[in-house]
C-alpha positions as CSV (number, residue, x, y, z in Angstrom):
1,M,-21.2,-30.5,39.6
2,P,-21.1,-29.3,35.7
3,I,-17.6,-29.5,34.1
4,K,-16.1,-26.3,33.5
5,I,-15.2,-25.4,29.8
6,L,-12.2,-23.3,29.3
7,P,-12.7,-20.9,26.4
8,L,-10.7,-21.6,23.2
9,T,-7.7,-20.0,22.0
10,A,-6.5,-19.2,18.8
11,I,-3.4,-21.3,19.4
12,K,-5.4,-24.3,20.4
13,I,-7.6,-24.0,17.2
14,A,-4.6,-23.6,15.0
15,K,-3.2,-27.0,16.6
16,A,-6.1,-28.8,16.3
17,R,-5.6,-31.6,13.7
18,P,-8.0,-34.1,11.9
19,A,-8.5,-37.3,13.4
20,E,-9.7,-40.5,12.0
21,K,-13.4,-39.4,13.5
22,P,-15.1,-35.9,13.8
23,Y,-14.5,-34.3,17.3
24,Y,-15.2,-31.0,19.1
25,L,-13.6,-28.2,20.5
26,R,-15.9,-26.4,22.9
27,D,-15.6,-22.7,24.0
28,G,-18.7,-22.6,26.3
29,E,-22.1,-21.5,26.4
30,G,-23.0,-23.8,23.3
31,L,-20.3,-22.7,21.0
32,R,-18.4,-25.4,19.6
33,L,-15.8,-26.2,16.5
34,L,-16.3,-29.3,14.6
35,V,-12.8,-30.8,13.3
36,R,-13.6,-33.2,10.5
37,P,-11.3,-36.0,9.4
38,T,-11.0,-33.9,6.0
39,G,-9.3,-30.9,7.9
40,T,-12.4,-28.6,7.5
41,K,-13.4,-26.9,10.9
42,T,-16.8,-25.7,11.1
43,W,-18.4,-23.7,14.0
44,Q,-21.6,-24.9,15.7
45,Y,-24.0,-23.4,18.1
46,E,-26.0,-26.3,20.1
47,Y,-29.1,-25.3,22.4
48,K,-32.5,-26.3,23.0
49,F,-35.7,-24.6,21.5
50,N,-39.2,-25.6,23.1
51,G,-36.9,-28.5,24.8
52,T,-35.7,-29.9,21.7
53,P,-32.0,-30.3,21.3
54,K,-30.8,-28.6,18.2
55,I,-27.5,-27.5,16.3
56,H,-27.3,-24.0,14.1
57,T,-24.1,-24.2,11.8
58,L,-22.5,-20.8,12.1
59,G,-20.0,-21.1,9.2
60,D,-16.4,-22.8,8.5
61,L,-13.1,-21.5,10.3
62,D,-11.5,-20.0,7.1
63,M,-14.4,-17.5,6.7
64,I,-15.3,-16.9,10.6
65,D,-12.6,-16.5,13.2
66,L,-13.1,-17.1,16.9
67,A,-14.3,-13.6,17.9
68,E,-16.9,-13.6,15.0
69,A,-18.0,-16.9,16.1
70,R,-18.6,-15.9,19.6
71,E,-20.4,-12.8,18.3
72,R,-22.5,-15.0,16.2
73,R,-23.2,-17.0,19.4
74,T,-24.4,-14.3,21.3
75,E,-26.6,-13.0,18.6
76,A,-28.3,-16.4,18.4
77,R,-28.9,-16.3,22.1
78,K,-30.5,-13.0,21.7
79,L,-32.9,-14.7,19.2
80,L,-33.6,-17.4,21.8
81,K,-34.5,-15.0,24.3
82,A,-36.9,-13.4,21.8
83,G,-38.7,-16.5,21.3
84,I,-36.8,-17.2,17.7
85,D,-35.2,-20.3,16.6
86,P,-31.7,-19.5,15.3
87,H,-31.9,-22.3,12.8
88,T,-35.0,-21.4,11.3
89,A,-35.1,-17.7,11.7
90,K,-33.3,-16.9,8.5
91,T,-36.7,-17.4,6.8
92,T,-38.3,-14.9,9.1
93,E,-38.6,-11.0,8.9
94,K,-37.5,-10.8,12.3
95,L,-34.0,-12.0,11.8
96,R,-33.8,-10.3,8.6
97,V,-34.1,-7.0,10.5
98,M,-31.6,-8.0,13.0
99,E,-29.1,-9.1,10.4
100,E,-29.3,-6.1,8.5
101,G,-28.7,-3.9,11.5
102,A,-25.5,-5.9,12.5
103,N,-24.2,-6.2,8.9
104,T,-23.7,-2.3,8.3
105,F,-21.4,-1.3,5.6
106,E,-18.9,0.0,7.9
107,K,-19.0,-2.8,10.2
108,I,-18.2,-5.3,7.1
109,A,-15.9,-2.7,5.8
110,R,-13.5,-2.6,8.8
111,E,-13.8,-6.3,8.9
112,W,-12.7,-6.6,5.5
113,L,-9.8,-4.2,6.1
114,G,-8.5,-6.3,8.9
115,K,-8.2,-9.1,6.5
116,Q,-5.8,-7.5,4.1
117,D,-2.3,-7.7,4.0
118,F,-1.6,-4.1,3.9
119,A,1.6,-2.2,5.0
120,P,0.5,-0.7,8.4
121,K,0.9,2.8,6.8
122,H,-1.2,2.0,3.9
123,G,-4.0,0.2,5.7
124,K,-4.3,3.5,7.8
125,N,-4.5,5.5,4.8
126,V,-7.2,3.4,3.2
127,L,-9.4,3.5,6.7
128,S,-8.8,7.3,6.8
129,R,-10.1,7.9,3.2
130,M,-13.2,5.4,3.9
131,E,-14.0,7.5,7.1
132,K,-13.7,10.6,5.5
133,D,-15.8,10.1,2.5
134,V,-17.8,6.8,2.6
135,F,-18.4,6.0,6.4
136,K,-20.2,9.3,7.0
137,A,-22.5,8.7,4.0
138,I,-23.3,5.1,4.0
139,G,-21.4,3.5,7.0
140,H,-24.6,3.1,8.9
141,M,-26.7,1.4,6.2
142,P,-27.3,-2.2,6.2
143,I,-24.9,-3.2,3.2
144,N,-27.7,-5.0,1.4
145,D,-29.8,-1.8,1.2
146,I,-26.9,0.1,-0.5
147,Q,-27.8,0.8,-4.2
148,T,-25.7,2.3,-7.0
149,K,-27.2,5.6,-6.7
150,D,-25.6,6.0,-3.2
151,I,-22.2,5.1,-4.2
152,V,-22.5,7.6,-7.2
153,S,-23.3,10.3,-5.1
154,I,-20.2,9.6,-2.9
155,L,-18.1,9.6,-6.0
156,H,-19.4,12.5,-7.2
157,A,-18.9,14.6,-4.0
158,I,-15.2,13.7,-4.2
159,E,-14.9,14.6,-7.9
160,A,-16.4,18.0,-7.1
161,R,-13.3,18.8,-4.8
162,D,-11.2,18.0,-8.0
163,A,-9.8,14.6,-6.8
164,P,-10.6,12.0,-9.5
165,N,-7.8,9.8,-8.3
166,V,-9.3,9.6,-4.8
167,A,-12.4,8.8,-6.4
168,Q,-11.4,5.8,-8.5
169,R,-9.2,4.5,-5.2
170,I,-12.5,4.9,-3.1
171,N,-14.7,3.1,-5.7
172,Q,-12.1,0.0,-5.8
173,Y,-12.3,0.0,-2.1
174,C,-16.0,-0.3,-2.1
175,I,-16.0,-2.9,-4.8
176,S,-13.8,-5.0,-2.6
177,V,-16.1,-4.8,0.5
178,F,-19.2,-5.6,-1.5
179,D,-17.3,-8.8,-3.0
180,Y,-16.0,-9.7,0.7
181,A,-19.9,-9.4,1.7
182,I,-20.9,-11.6,-1.1
183,L,-18.5,-14.0,-0.2
184,S,-19.5,-14.0,3.4
185,A,-23.2,-14.4,2.4
186,R,-23.9,-11.2,3.6
187,C,-24.9,-9.5,0.5
188,V,-26.1,-10.4,-2.8
189,G,-24.8,-7.8,-5.2
190,N,-22.0,-5.5,-5.8
191,P,-23.5,-1.7,-6.8
192,A,-20.1,-0.1,-6.7
193,Q,-19.0,-2.7,-9.4
194,T,-21.3,-0.6,-12.2
195,C,-19.5,2.5,-11.2
196,R,-16.0,1.6,-12.3
197,K,-16.3,3.5,-15.6
198,L,-17.9,6.4,-13.9
199,V,-15.0,8.2,-12.7
200,K,-13.1,10.1,-15.5
201,L,-9.2,10.6,-14.8
202,P,-7.7,13.6,-16.2
203,P,-5.1,13.0,-18.7
204,I,-1.4,12.0,-17.1
205,Q,0.6,15.1,-16.6
206,N,4.3,14.9,-16.2
207,R,5.6,15.9,-13.1
208,P,7.6,19.3,-13.1
209,H,11.1,18.6,-14.0
210,L,13.9,20.6,-15.8
211,K,14.7,20.6,-19.5
212,E,18.1,20.0,-20.7
213,A,18.6,23.5,-21.2
214,E,17.8,24.3,-17.7
215,L,20.4,21.9,-16.2
216,P,23.6,24.4,-16.3
217,D,21.9,27.1,-14.3
218,F,20.5,24.3,-11.7
219,L,23.9,22.8,-11.4
220,Q,25.4,26.2,-10.6
221,S,22.8,26.9,-7.9
222,L,23.5,23.7,-6.6
223,Q,27.3,23.9,-6.3
224,D,26.9,27.6,-5.1
225,A,24.4,26.5,-2.3
226,K,25.8,25.5,1.2
227,Q,26.7,22.0,1.0
228,G,24.5,20.8,3.7
229,K,22.4,17.7,4.1
230,M,19.4,18.7,1.9
231,T,21.7,19.9,-1.1
232,L,23.6,16.8,-1.1
233,A,20.2,14.7,-1.2
234,V,19.2,16.9,-4.2
235,R,22.5,16.1,-5.9
236,L,22.0,12.5,-5.1
237,L,18.3,12.7,-6.6
238,A,20.1,13.8,-9.9
239,L,23.0,11.3,-9.8
240,T,21.2,8.3,-8.9
241,F,17.6,8.4,-10.4
242,L,16.0,6.8,-6.9
243,R,12.6,7.8,-6.3
244,P,12.4,10.3,-3.6
245,G,11.1,7.9,-1.2
246,E,13.7,5.4,-1.8
247,L,16.5,8.0,-1.3
248,R,14.8,9.4,2.0
249,T,14.4,5.8,3.5
250,A,17.8,4.7,2.3
251,L,20.3,3.5,5.0
252,W,24.0,3.5,5.3
253,T,23.9,-0.3,5.6
254,D,22.4,-0.3,1.8
255,V,25.7,1.4,0.5
256,D,28.6,-1.0,-0.6
257,D,31.8,1.3,-1.1
258,E,33.8,-1.5,-2.6
259,K,31.0,-2.6,-5.2
260,K,30.3,1.2,-5.9
261,Q,26.5,0.2,-5.4
262,I,23.5,1.2,-3.4
263,C,21.2,-2.0,-3.0
264,I,17.8,-1.1,-1.9
265,P,15.9,-4.0,-0.4
266,A,12.3,-5.0,-1.7
267,E,10.2,-3.9,1.0
268,R,11.5,-0.1,0.6
269,M,10.8,-0.5,-3.4
270,K,7.7,0.8,-5.1
271,E,7.4,-2.4,-7.0
272,N,8.5,-4.8,-4.0
273,R,11.7,-6.1,-6.0
274,E,15.4,-5.6,-4.6
275,H,17.1,-2.9,-6.6
276,I,20.8,-2.3,-7.4
277,V,22.1,1.5,-8.2
278,P,25.6,1.6,-9.6
279,L,27.2,4.7,-8.2
280,S,29.3,6.8,-10.2
281,N,32.5,8.4,-8.8
282,Q,30.2,11.7,-8.3
283,A,27.8,9.8,-6.4
284,L,30.0,8.2,-4.3
285,A,31.9,11.4,-3.6
286,T,28.7,13.0,-2.8
287,L,27.8,10.3,-0.1
288,T,31.4,10.7,1.6
289,Q,30.3,14.2,2.2
290,L,27.0,13.2,3.4
291,Q,28.3,10.7,5.5
292,E,30.2,13.6,7.5
293,L,26.8,15.1,8.3
294,T,24.6,12.0,8.8
295,G,27.0,9.1,9.8
296,R,25.6,9.0,13.2
297,S,22.0,7.9,11.8
298,I,21.0,4.7,10.3
299,Y,19.7,7.0,7.8
300,L,21.6,8.6,4.8
301,L,19.1,11.7,5.3
302,P,17.8,11.6,8.6
303,G,15.2,14.0,10.0
304,Q,15.3,16.5,13.1
305,K,15.6,12.9,15.0
306,L,18.3,10.7,14.0
307,T,15.9,7.7,14.5
308,K,13.6,8.6,11.5
309,P,13.9,9.7,8.1
310,V,13.8,13.3,6.5
311,S,10.3,14.3,5.5
312,D,9.1,14.3,1.9
313,V,8.0,17.9,2.5
314,A,11.6,18.8,3.2
315,L,12.8,17.2,0.2
316,I,10.4,19.3,-1.9
317,K,11.4,22.4,-0.3
318,A,14.8,21.8,-1.1
319,V,14.3,20.8,-4.8
320,T,11.7,23.5,-5.2
321,K,14.2,26.3,-3.9
322,L,17.2,24.8,-5.9
323,T,15.5,24.5,-9.1
324,K,13.4,27.9,-8.7
325,G,10.4,26.3,-8.7
326,K,10.7,24.3,-11.9
327,A,11.0,21.0,-10.6
328,R,9.9,18.5,-8.0
329,P,12.1,15.7,-6.5
330,H,10.6,13.0,-8.7
331,G,11.1,15.2,-11.6
332,F,14.8,14.3,-11.9
333,R,13.9,10.8,-13.0
334,H,11.9,12.2,-15.8
335,T,14.7,14.7,-16.9
336,A,17.4,11.9,-16.9
337,S,15.1,9.4,-18.8
338,T,14.2,12.1,-21.3
339,I,18.0,13.2,-22.1
340,L,19.4,9.5,-22.1
341,N,16.5,8.5,-24.6
342,E,17.1,11.4,-26.9
343,K,20.8,10.5,-26.8
344,D,20.1,6.7,-28.0
345,Y,21.0,5.2,-24.8
346,N,19.4,1.4,-24.8
347,R,16.0,1.9,-23.6
348,D,16.1,-1.4,-21.5
349,H,19.0,-0.2,-19.6
350,I,17.3,2.8,-19.0
351,E,13.9,1.5,-17.6
352,M,16.1,-1.0,-15.5
353,Q,17.9,1.5,-13.7
354,L,14.6,3.5,-13.2
355,A,13.2,0.2,-11.7
356,H,10.2,-0.1,-14.0
357,I,9.1,-3.3,-14.4
358,E,6.8,-3.9,-17.3
359,G,3.2,-4.8,-17.0
360,N,3.5,-7.9,-18.7
361,K,6.5,-9.3,-17.3
362,V,6.4,-12.6,-15.1
363,R,7.2,-11.1,-12.0
364,G,9.3,-14.1,-10.9
365,T,11.7,-13.5,-13.7
366,Y,12.6,-9.9,-12.5
367,N,16.6,-9.9,-12.2
368,K,17.8,-6.9,-10.1
369,A,21.4,-7.4,-11.5
370,K,20.2,-7.1,-15.3
371,Y,22.5,-4.9,-17.3
372,L,24.4,-3.9,-14.3
373,E,27.6,-3.8,-16.2
374,Q,26.0,-1.6,-19.1
375,R,23.9,0.4,-16.2
376,T,27.2,0.9,-14.4
377,V,28.7,2.7,-17.6
378,M,25.8,4.7,-18.2
379,M,25.5,6.2,-14.8
380,Q,29.1,7.2,-15.0
381,Q,28.7,8.9,-18.2
382,W,25.6,10.2,-17.0
383,A,27.5,12.0,-14.1
384,D,30.2,13.0,-16.4
385,Y,27.5,14.9,-18.6
386,L,26.1,16.6,-15.5
387,D,29.6,18.1,-14.8
388,E,30.0,19.1,-18.3
389,Q,26.5,21.1,-18.0
390,L,28.0,22.7,-15.1
391,K,30.9,23.9,-16.9
392,K,28.8,25.5,-19.5
393,A,27.2,27.7,-16.6
394,Q,30.9,28.5,-15.5
395,K,32.0,29.4,-18.8
396,G,28.6,31.2,-19.7
397,T,28.1,29.2,-22.7
398,P,24.6,30.0,-24.2
399,H,22.3,26.8,-23.7
400,E,20.4,25.5,-26.5
401,T,16.6,25.0,-26.3
402,R,15.6,21.8,-27.7
């Protein structure tokens, strides 16, 4: 009676340690994993062709996981049924056709995406863009048949709807997919690489923001408005320099009343680095008002459901209304940066408060508390400056335009 072989599991494979001599872990139906003394683990398919025992190497474990090894075993069994030796079939036209049919751009792109360490939301966005703009055009094509002209056609179609930034991102995704296919020996060239300079991005435009002369009227509107959750949110944008997304997802546990700080953890920061925001007296007072309204939620700014943060759309609407359409949430950072630089505040202090990291800075040297004492003074002076601008509106003082 033949010995029953239990299928392998990912845990069993991970626990397999090298020994003095090579040994095998068997998955059944001819598939086995060779564990060498060096620690290398290689998938093999053992079979008979015309009565002769043979071994077909499928690839190393670091490139081919258990599921894919099983797929390749299934493909090899199909070849055997068709009278083709899997070990030598790569030199035949029959296998070329079969491989190309299996190695479509969409299949490999999904495989590539599954191996990326993207945040869930970002991964979904990447897949959605690929499904919309790429898979419909070339997803069905064998990846080796795709030419530069096919990529160019996709990029031009995206540019035609006035979305050059999307076109650039799509091309970068395609470059990565082709690189992955080359490394896994399923493609010989990268047609997307030559399209890198094809997409022309428009000049960078500053986000809509308030000019210094427009601050008094805005601050008066802010004071006159009903002091609800969204009004207080806009006030905090002006007082903290936080990015809209960072403020929307901020938690009450991020706020330290004793230290007069908000500390945003790395996973919720754009640059993936923890960030400390010194709080002025005015910002603390605003948070106290806000807590009376939203303290039952973990979020400073919960949405309709207390378990979720307020939407970006709601914040955009609030800012648009209070600034009479002159600004967007991110624009407060630009306004503050411009005015503080014009008033000769230290540029490094400003950039640190904006949580900007220099492109050539060694990431490991980032210090969340850098210039904290100076930034604390600067943020209090900024809040006092805004109070002065409000007084101008209340006194009817003319606002000079710079």
